[in-house]
N, C-alpha and C positions, 0 to 999 in steps of 0.2 A: 330245798333246791340246792344244787351245786353252786358254790360261791362264784366260780368263774362264769357259769351260765347266767346266774342271776344278775351279776354286775354287767355283763355284756347286754342282756336283754333290757336292762334299765337305761342304758345309754343308746340303744338302737333308735334311729329316727322312726317316727310313726309311719312314714311313707314306706319304709322297708318292711316293717311289721305287717302293714296292710297288704303288700305284695305277696309275702310269704303265706299269710293266712288265707287270702282269697284263692290263691293257686292250690294250696293244700286241700282246702274244702272241696274245690271243684274236682280234683283228682280222686278224692275219697268217694265222692258221690258217683263219679263215672265208673269207678271200679265195680260197684255193686251191679250196675247195668251190664257191663261187659262180661263179667264172670257168669252172670245169670244166663246170658245168651250162649256162652261157650259150653257151659256144663249144666246138665239137668240136675245134678247133685253136687253143688259146690263144696259142701263139707266132705263128701266122699272123695272128690278130686284132691282136696287139700290133704286128707289123710293118706291117700295113695302116694302123693308127692313126698310127704314126710317119711313114709315107709321106704321109698326109693333112696332118699337122701340118707336115711339111717343105714341102709344097706351099703351105700357108698362109703360112709365113714367107717363102718365095720370092716370093709374090704379095700380100704384106700390104697394100701401098698400094692396089692395084686392088680387092681384096676389101672394104676399108674404105669406099672410094668407092661401091661397089655396095651395101654394107649401108646407108650413109647415104641413098642414093637410094630404096631400097625401104622403109626406115623412114619416110621423109617421105611416101611414097605411102600408107602405112598410118596417117598422122596422128601419128607420133611425132616430137617435136622433138629434133633431134640437136645436141649441143654438144661441142666439142673442147677438151680441157684439156692443156696442155703439162706441168704439174707439179701437185703436191699443193695448192699455194697457189691456183693458178688454178681447180682443181676445187672447192675449198672455197668460193671466192668465187662461183663459178657457182651452187652449190647454195644458198648464203646468199641470193643474189638471188632465186632461185625461192621460197625460204621466205618472204622478206619480202613478195613479191607475193601468195602464195597463202594464207598463214596470217592468220586473223583474231585474235580475242581469245585463242584457245588457242595455247599454245606447244609443245604435245605433237606429237612426230614419232615415228611407229612405224617400226622398222627390222627388216628381215629380216637373217639372217646374211650377212655380206659381209666377206671378207678384204681386198678392195680399199679399203673404207672404213676398215678398221683401218690399212691402209698409209698413208693420208693423214691419219689421226688426226681423222676427221670429227667424232666425238662431242665430243671436248674443244673443238674449234673452235666447234661450234654452242652448246655449253654456255656458252662465254665470251661468246657473243652474246646470251645470255638465253633460249635455246631448251632444250627438254627432250626430247632423243632417248631413246627407250625401246627397248632390245633385246628382241625378242619370241621369239627362239630360246631354248629353255630353258637351254642351256648358256651362251649369251651373256648371258642375263638374270642368271644366278648370278654370272658374271664382273663384270657391271656393278654389282650391289648390293654386291659385296665390294670394289669399287675395284680389281679385279684386271685382268689381261689374258689373252687366250686362250693356251693352252699347246699347241695343236694346230690344224692347218688345218681339220680336219673336226670334231674333238671338243674344244671349247674348254676343258672342265673335266675332261679326262683325268687331271689331277693332283689331283682332289678325290674324296672318297668320300661315301657317302650321309649319314654322320653330320655331316660338315662342311656339306653342303648343308642338312640339317635345321636345324642351328644358325643358318645364315644366314637361312633363311626365318622361323624363330621370332624372331630378332633384329629383322628388318624388319617383323614382324607380318603376314607373308604368310598365315600360318595356324598352328595349334597344332603343337607339335613332333611329328614323326613321321619314322621312317626307312624307311617303306614307299614305294618309288619311285613307284607309281601314285598314291598320295595326294599326294605332293609335286608331281607333274605336274598334278593337279587343282587344287591350291592356286595354282600359277602361272597356269593357264588362267583361273581365276576372277578373279585379280588383273588379268590383262592385258586382259580383255574391256572394261573401262572405258577403257583406253588406246586401243584400236582405235576405240571410239565417239567419243572426244574428238579424235582426230588428223585433221588436214586434209591431211597429207602422209605418204606412205609411201616409204621408201627401201630399195632392195634392191641386191644385186649381180647378176651375170649369169654363168651357167655356160657357155652357148654362145649365139652370135648368128649366125643363118643369113643369109648375104649375099644369097642368091637370093630370099628371101622377106621379109626385114626383120623376122623374128620373133625374139623374145628367149626363151631357154629357161632356166627356173629349176627346180632339183630340190630336194626337201626330204622330211622324214619327219613333220613335226609339224602342218602346215596353217597355220602362222603366216605363211609367205610369201604364201599366197593372201589372207589377211586384210590383210597389210601393203600388198599391191599392188592390191587391189580395193575395200576399204572406204573409204579416204581419196579425196578428190577429185583429188589429184595423186599420181602415181607417178613417182619419180625412180630410174632404174636407173643404177648406176655400174659401168663395165666397163673392164678393162685391154684395150688394143687387140689383144692376142694371142688373145683369146677367140673371135674370129670363126672360123666354119667355112664352107666353100663353099656347102653346101646342106643340106636337111633329111634327105636320104638318109644323111648321115654319122651322124645321131643313133642309128640302129639299131646302130651300132658303139660310139659313144662313151658312150651312156647306160648300157648294161650294163657296159662297161669301168670307168666311173667308179664306179658303185654297187658292183660286185664288189670293186674295189680299195680303196674307201673304207670300206665298212661291211659287206661280205660279203653283200650282197643281190643278187638278180637285177636288180631295179630299185628305185629309191627309192619310197616310198609315194605321192608326188605328183610329177608332171612337168607344169610349166606352160609353155605356148607362148603368149606374149603378142604379139598383133598390133598393138595400139594402144588408144586410148581407147574408151570405150563408144560404140556407134552410136546413131543417133537413136531407134531402136525398142527400145533396151535400157534396163532399169530399174536396173541396177547396174553397177559398174565405175568406174574413174577417168574424170574428164572430161578430164584431160591426162596424157600420158605423155612423159617426158623421158629421153633417153639421153645420159649423159656418157661420152665416150670418152677414157680417160686414157692418156697416154704415160708421164710420170714416169720418164724414162730408159730406157724400153723400146726406143725407136729406137736409142739408144746401144748397148744390149746386142745388138740385132739386127745391128748393123754391126761387132760385135766377136768375140772368140774364143769367147764363151760363149753364142752365139745359140740353141743347142739347148735351153737352160734355159727358153726361152719356149714350148717345146712343152708344158710342164706343164699338166695339167688339174686340179690341186689336189685330188688324191685322198688324199694323206697316207700312201700305202702305204710310201714310203721312210722316213718317220718311224717307222712302226710296227715295221719290221724292223731299224732301226738300233740297235746296241748302245750307242752313245754317247747317242742320244736317250733310250733306255730308262733310262739311268743318271741323266741330268741333267734331263730334261723340256724342253719348249720354252722355258721361261723362261731356261734356261742360256745361250741364244744371244743374248739381249739384243736381239732384233729381232722384227718381226711374223712373218717367215718363218723357221722353224727346221728342224732336222733336216738331212739331206743336201741337200734342195732349197734350203733357206734358206742353207746354208753356201756355196752357189754364187750363188744369186740376190741375196742381200744385198750382198756385195762387188761383184758385177757391176753392180748398179744404183747403189750409193752410193760405190763406190771401194775399191780394195784397201788404200789407206793407212788408211782408216777401219775396215774390217771384214775385212781379209785374214786375220786370225788365225783366223777361223771355219773356214777350209779345213782346219785341223788338228783340227777336231772330228769326226774320222772315223778308223775303223780301216782303211779302204780294203779292207774284206772283199768288196766288190762286190755285197752283197745288195740295195742300193738300186737298182742297174741291173737286177738280175734280176726285181724286182717291179714296176718302172715300167711302166705300161700303154702308154707311148709310147716306151719304150726310150731314155730320155735317158742319155747316157754320163757319169753323175755321177762315178764314180771317176776317169776321165780328166780331167775338168774340175777336180776337187779337187786332183789332182796338179799340174795346170797353174797353178792359183791359188796353191798352196804355193810353187812356184818363183817366180812373179811377186811374191808377198809377201816371200819371202826376199830377192830382188834389190832390192826397195824398202826393205829394212831393217825390215819389219814383224815377220816371224817369225825368231827366232834360237834355235836349239836349244841347250839347256844340256848336251847330251850330247856328249862329245868324239869325234865320228865319225872324226876324222883317225887316232886310234889304231886303230879298227876297220879302216879302209882299209889301214893298214900291215900288219896281221895277215892280212886277207883276200886281199891280193895276193901273199903269200909262201906257196907251196904247202906247204912243210915245216912252217912255224909253224902254218898253218891245220889240217893233219892232226893235229899234236900237240894243238892246242886242242880239236879234236873228240873226241880220246881222253880228254882231261881234263874235258870238258864235264859229264858226270854228277856228277863230284866238285864242280865249281864251282857247280852249281845248289843245293848244300846250304850254301854259304858265304854269310854275310850281306854285304850291300852296300847303301849308301844309294840308289843308282840303282835297284837291283832292288826294294827295299822300296817305293819310290814307284811304280814301274811296276806292281807287283802290287796296288796299292790298289784298282784297278777291274778287274783282269784275273787270270786263272789261267794259270800256266805250262803249256804243252802237254807232254804225255807222249809219248815216242817209242813207236811201235808197229812191230812186225816187226823184221827183222834190220838190221844196219848197212848203209847204202846203199853204202858204199865197200868192203865186205868181201864177197868171193866165197864161194860155198858150197864 
């Protein structure tokens, strides 16, 4: 296991581990039911989605140009950002132009803005970005960071949230989830009214129509993108899809894989700013297309990771994630997808050790709605990191090789294995800290009846 993940998991309170594990198991179980209801052939749907995403990656440049042209026809201003710094400066310029006396900016949930650390950048410039997703709001008032792509506060329980709300005087102490949600809603209403700018992410962008697709369950996205005069959507360039026909496949795949729903409660298709005969909606819509090393990934060994639709299913099923939570990875993107995406984007020398934060059980690939071969890429990253001197095993594998390549010694070792499993050993003790030794079932493989 990655040293950083292992050390973090070891120090994690049992209460946090229990919250992450129980929520992850529930989401994994509900995924099976939801996808079974939505698709008669789940595997066929996944294969179809994977083929579309492969087409997108193979034609990314052309599709982005088509998207830009159609967005402009719809009245959306399109901006291109090479990296996080350029994206933040673009957004800052829009804020300076659009905001009056108020410094309040309302934000819908967006992992790409987490990726570029937009909140801290805007705060340093004197602005007050307010997260309006309930989970992201809790993370923000706690000075915390999201622990999951879809469920930011998977690592917290209702008591911890109640304590945070009471501390911030959001409302009186209560552990009733519905009452906590009402407290947050009441508090955030004034923020929506005060904001001149709303910032969101983008789940999908349709090249053929120039419409931006956002999915949510709380209604805060709608308020963040329509109440303020200016809507700024920030999108990783890989989120483009060819046309709106794709949505009938991707929307239920995303909802089922992420939250166990047939569809999210709200699906927004944003065409552009308000028309001359409309009384509400933003007066300006801006789309920031972010590269931030995605082109580098596209042209490398790990291009398939860009197929990800950010459902979080691989996190939910991963035994390492369940033990350590998202914070163990030390990056915005965690779990199996983060263990590949982070080093692919930022370099093996910096984050290559994350590839070891996996049991290579293969469950992540089995649940991925677009069939990303995560175990294969994790193995490839491990090899690359080892060759770069990043990952060095503390276990003397040369001794194992010497035994495993000599048939006589290997057979004798298998005979003595049941006895060896009962003997203490420091390597075995460390290995069993987060694992259980498997029990053999059935007869001896090498022994005939």
